[in-house]
C-alpha positions in Angstrom: 34.9 17.3 65.7 33.3 18.2 69.4 32.8 16.1 72.8 28.9 15.9 71.4 29.0 15.3 67.7 31.2 12.3 69.3 28.7 11.2 71.8 25.8 10.8 68.9 28.0 8.8 67.4 28.7 6.1 70.0 25.3 6.3 70.8 25.0 4.3 67.8 27.8 2.1 68.6 27.6 -1.7 70.6 28.8 -0.8 74.3 31.3 -3.7 74.1 32.8 -2.7 71.0 32.8 1.2 72.7 34.8 -0.4 75.6 37.4 -2.1 73.9 37.6 0.4 70.8 37.1 3.6 73.2 35.0 4.8 70.3 34.3 5.5 66.5 37.9 5.9 64.9 37.8 7.2 61.4 37.5 5.2 58.1 40.1 6.0 55.7 38.5 6.5 51.9 40.3 4.2 49.7 39.6 4.3 45.7 40.6 1.4 43.6 41.0 1.7 39.6 40.2 -0.7 37.1 43.6 -1.4 35.2 43.3 -0.6 31.6 44.4 -3.2 28.6 45.4 -0.7 26.0 45.9 -2.5 22.8 49.7 -2.7 21.5 50.3 -1.7 18.0 53.3 -2.7 15.7 54.2 -2.3 12.1 54.7 -5.3 9.9 56.1 -5.2 6.5 54.1 -6.8 3.7 55.5 -7.9 0.3 53.4 -7.3 -2.3 53.6 -8.7 -6.0 53.4 -5.7 -8.1 56.1 -4.0 -10.3 55.4 -0.6 -8.7 55.2 -1.0 -5.4 57.5 -3.6 -3.7 56.4 -4.0 -0.1 54.6 -1.5 2.1 54.3 -1.2 6.5 50.6 -2.0 7.8 49.4 -1.8 11.2 48.5 -5.2 13.2 48.2 -5.9 16.7 51.9 -6.4 18.6 50.5 -10.0 19.0 49.5 -10.9 15.3 52.5 -9.7 14.5 54.8 -12.4 11.9 51.6 -14.2 10.9 49.7 -14.0 7.8 48.2 -10.5 6.7 44.7 -11.4 6.2 44.6 -9.5 3.4 46.8 -11.7 2.2 44.6 -14.9 1.7 41.9 -13.3 -0.5 44.5 -10.8 -2.7 45.5 -14.1 -5.2 46.0 -13.8 -8.9 43.9 -16.0 -11.5 45.9 -18.9 -12.4 47.6 -18.3 -16.1 46.2 -21.0 -18.6 48.4 -21.0 -21.8 46.1 -22.7 -24.9 46.7 -23.4 -28.8 44.2 -22.6 -31.3 43.0 -26.7 -30.6 42.1 -26.2 -27.3 39.0 -24.1 -28.2 36.1 -23.7 -30.1 36.1 -20.8 -32.6 33.9 -19.3 -35.1 33.2 -16.1 -36.7 32.2 -14.6 -34.3 35.4 -15.4 -32.1 38.2 -15.8 -33.4 41.6 -17.3 -32.6 43.7 -14.4 -32.2 41.2 -12.2 -30.6 40.3 -15.0 -28.0 44.4 -14.6 -27.3 44.1 -10.7 -27.2 41.4 -11.1 -24.8 43.3 -13.0 -22.2 46.2 -10.8 -23.0 44.7 -7.7 -21.7 43.2 -9.5 -19.0 46.1 -10.3 -17.6 47.8 -6.7 -18.1 44.3 -5.4 -16.3 44.6 -7.4 -13.3 41.3 -9.5 -14.5 39.4 -6.2 -14.2 36.7 -6.7 -16.9 35.6 -3.0 -16.3 38.8 -1.8 -17.0 39.8 -4.1 -19.9 36.2 -3.0 -22.0 37.2 0.5 -21.4 40.1 0.0 -23.0 39.5 -2.9 -25.2 40.5 -2.1 -29.2 40.2 -5.0 -31.3 40.0 -4.0 -35.4 36.7 -4.5 -36.4 35.0 -5.6 -33.3 33.1 -3.6 -31.1 32.7 -5.9 -27.7 30.6 -4.6 -24.8 31.6 -6.3 -21.0 29.3 -8.9 -21.4 30.2 -10.6 -24.6 34.4 -10.3 -22.8 33.0 -11.9 -19.7 31.2 -14.4 -21.2 33.7 -15.7 -24.0 36.1 -15.3 -20.8 34.5 -17.9 -18.5 33.4 -19.9 -21.7 36.5 -20.9 -22.6 38.3 -21.7 -19.8 35.3 -24.0 -18.9 36.2 -25.3 -21.9 40.2 -25.7 -21.5 39.8 -26.9 -17.6 37.4 -29.4 -18.8 39.2 -31.2 -21.3 42.6 -30.8 -18.7 40.2 -32.2 -16.4 41.3 -30.1 -13.7 38.5 -30.1 -11.4 40.4 -28.5 -8.4 40.2 -25.3 -10.1 37.3 -22.7 -9.2 36.1 -22.0 -13.0 36.4 -25.5 -13.8 31.9 -25.8 -13.8 31.2 -22.1 -13.6 28.5 -21.4 -16.5 28.4 -17.4 -16.9 24.7 -16.2 -17.7 25.0 -13.2 -19.6 21.1 -12.1 -20.1 21.0 -12.7 -16.0 24.1 -10.5 -15.9 22.2 -7.9 -18.1 19.1 -8.1 -16.8 20.6 -7.5 -13.0 22.9 -4.3 -13.9 19.7 -3.1 -15.9 17.5 -3.4 -12.7 20.1 -2.0 -10.7 20.4 1.3 -12.9 16.3 1.2 -12.7 16.8 1.6 -9.0 19.6 4.0 -8.7 18.1 6.2 -11.0 15.1 6.7 -9.1 13.7 10.5 -8.6 12.9 11.7 -5.0 9.4 11.5 -5.9 8.8 7.5 -6.4 11.3 7.0 -3.6 8.6 8.9 -1.7 5.7 7.1 -3.1 7.7 3.4 -2.2 8.0 4.9 1.3 4.3 5.8 1.5 3.0 2.2 -0.5 5.5 0.8 2.5 3.8 2.5 5.4 0.4 2.0 3.8 0.9 -2.2 3.6 2.2 -2.2 7.1 -1.4 -0.5 8.3 -3.3 -2.9 5.8 -1.4 -6.2 7.2 -2.5 -4.9 11.0 -5.5 -4.0 9.8 -6.4 -7.7 8.8 -4.6 -9.0 11.4 -7.7 -6.5 13.7 -10.1 -8.2 11.7 -8.7 -11.9 11.6 -8.6 -11.6 15.3 -12.2 -10.3 15.9 -13.2 -13.0 13.4 -11.7 -15.9 15.7 -12.9 -14.3 18.9 -16.2 -14.3 17.0 -16.6 -18.1 15.7 -15.0 -19.2 19.4 -17.7 -17.8 21.4 -20.3 -19.9 19.0 -18.1 -23.0 19.3 -17.3 -23.9 15.8 -13.8 -23.0 15.1 -11.6 -25.2 15.7 -8.1 -22.8 15.3 -5.0 -22.9 17.5 -3.8 -19.2 17.1 -3.2 -16.9 18.9 -6.2 -14.8 19.9 -7.1 -11.5 22.1 -7.5 -13.1 25.4 -9.3 -10.0 26.9 -12.0 -10.1 24.7 -12.7 -13.3 24.6 -12.9 -14.0 28.1 -15.2 -11.6 28.4 -17.9 -13.3 25.6 -17.3 -16.5 27.9 -17.8 -15.0 31.4 -21.4 -13.7 29.3 -22.1 -16.9 27.7 -21.3 -18.4 31.1 -23.6 -16.2 32.7 -26.0 -17.1 30.4 -25.8 -20.7 30.8 -25.9 -20.1 34.8 -29.5 -18.6 34.2 -30.8 -21.2 31.9 -29.6 -23.6 34.5 -31.5 -22.2 37.5 -34.4 -21.1 35.5 -34.8 -24.9 34.4 -34.9 -26.0 38.1 -37.7 -23.8 39.2 -40.1 -23.1 36.2 -40.5 -23.6 32.6 -38.7 -21.2 30.2 -39.9 -20.4 27.1 -37.4 -21.2 24.1 -38.5 -18.2 22.4 -36.6 -16.4 25.0 -33.2 -18.2 24.4 -33.4 -18.6 20.3 -34.7 -14.4 20.3 -31.9 -13.2 22.9 -28.8 -11.5 20.8 -25.7 -12.7 20.6 -22.6 -11.2 21.5 -21.8 -9.3 18.7 -21.5 -6.4 17.0 -24.8 -5.1 16.1 -24.6 -4.5 13.0 -23.8 -8.4 12.1 -27.1 -9.5 14.6 -29.0 -7.5 12.3 -28.4 -8.6 9.3 -28.4 -12.4 10.6 -31.9 -11.7 12.3 -33.4 -10.5 8.7 -32.1 -13.7 6.4 -33.2 -15.8 9.0 -36.7 -14.4 9.1 -37.2 -14.9 5.5 -36.3 -18.2 5.8 -38.7 -19.2 9.0 -40.7 -16.3 9.7 -40.7 -16.7 13.5 -44.2 -15.8 14.2 -45.2 -19.6 12.5 -41.7 -21.1 14.6 -43.3 -23.7 16.9 -40.2 -24.9 19.1 -39.6 -28.2 20.8 -36.3 -29.2 21.5 -35.6 -31.0 18.1 -36.2 -27.8 16.1 -34.3 -25.6 18.8 -31.1 -27.2 17.9 -31.2 -27.0 14.6 -32.6 -23.4 14.6 -29.5 -22.8 17.0 -27.3 -24.8 14.2 -28.5 -22.6 11.1 -28.1 -19.4 13.2 -24.6 -20.6 13.7 -24.0 -21.3 10.0 -25.7 -18.4 8.6 -23.4 -16.2 11.3 -20.1 -18.0 10.0 -21.3 -16.9 6.5 -21.9 -13.6 7.3 -18.5 -13.3 9.1 -16.3 -14.8 5.7 -18.4 -12.4 3.4 -17.6 -9.0 5.8 -14.1 -10.4 5.9 -13.6 -11.4 2.2 -15.5 -8.4 0.7 -12.7 -6.1 3.2 -9.8 -7.7 1.7 -10.9 -7.6 -1.7 -11.4 -3.8 -1.1 -7.8 -3.4 -0.2 -6.4 -5.0 -2.2 -8.3 -3.3 -5.0 -6.7 -0.1 -3.2 -3.0 -1.1 -3.1 -3.2 -2.7 -6.8 -4.4 1.2 -8.1 -1.3 2.9 -5.9 1.3 0.0 -7.9 -0.2 1.1 -11.0 0.3 4.5 -10.0 4.2 4.4 -9.3 4.8 1.8 -12.0 3.0 4.9 -14.5 5.1 7.5 -12.9 8.3 5.0 -12.7 8.1 4.5 -17.1 7.5 8.2 -17.4 10.8 9.1 -15.7 12.5 6.7 -17.9 11.3 8.5 -21.1 11.7 11.4 -20.2 15.6 10.6 -18.8 15.8 8.6 -22.4 14.8 12.1 -24.0 17.0 14.1 -22.1 20.2 12.0 -23.5 18.6 12.0 -26.6 
């Protein structure tokens, strides 16, 4: 750095500092790295109650070495309960020997009902998995209640065979859906979302109109910008009316025939219905009649708005029901085709 550049830098330094230091000294660059705390791992030996595998080594955090391995909290074998023929109910469907065979096989296959159902072989008996579950849980509950082992987790457990069948049947139907059915379901969900948005939009418009005419007592959220515009128009009309009353006599028909700040289609229907009831040519207004006419107009406006919303919701509901019926027909036809293919 030459003297000219140093002089330029010294211009920005206070004179007292410059006299003391003799100029700007070079600043050394300092880098500071954040210390990384790396997780340290260690191997821990875990004992197993297995005839083939006695122990395994698992990686655990070093600070958790020597503590109970998390898997051991849940890897608990059910308590083996011995029973005699007098301890259980036997009938023609389930005798004592078959019940004893069921419990022996369950212990052998580590209480896995799926494997048990695949390996279950008892003379002259053909059991499905639901019957095996029902027999096991009912016998266990009966024995535990007789012996008053209330601390056992199966003491009050009641197995519902019909519900389990229905649940698995519905699960199979769900997993066997075709791509066409999945796409139709996505389309129906999208249509439902659009309908929901449309209904919310119409309800907002309905609340805005009813709030404008002073007949709504709702506290739900509304479209603030639209409501503000309507209120400003109403306040402006009130100001004109008040100012006019101070200077001249106004015509009541002017305020009766003035259009409300609502869509023109609703305004036309409202005027048509009011003219059918009270022909405005024969209407001689005074203060009392003007108030009654305003109330009548508000009432018919509410009726029109509610009819319009009701018709729209019914049309949307019918459209949705048609789509659901179509989807169900496709789903049923797919199931019939699958059954025919299996046969």
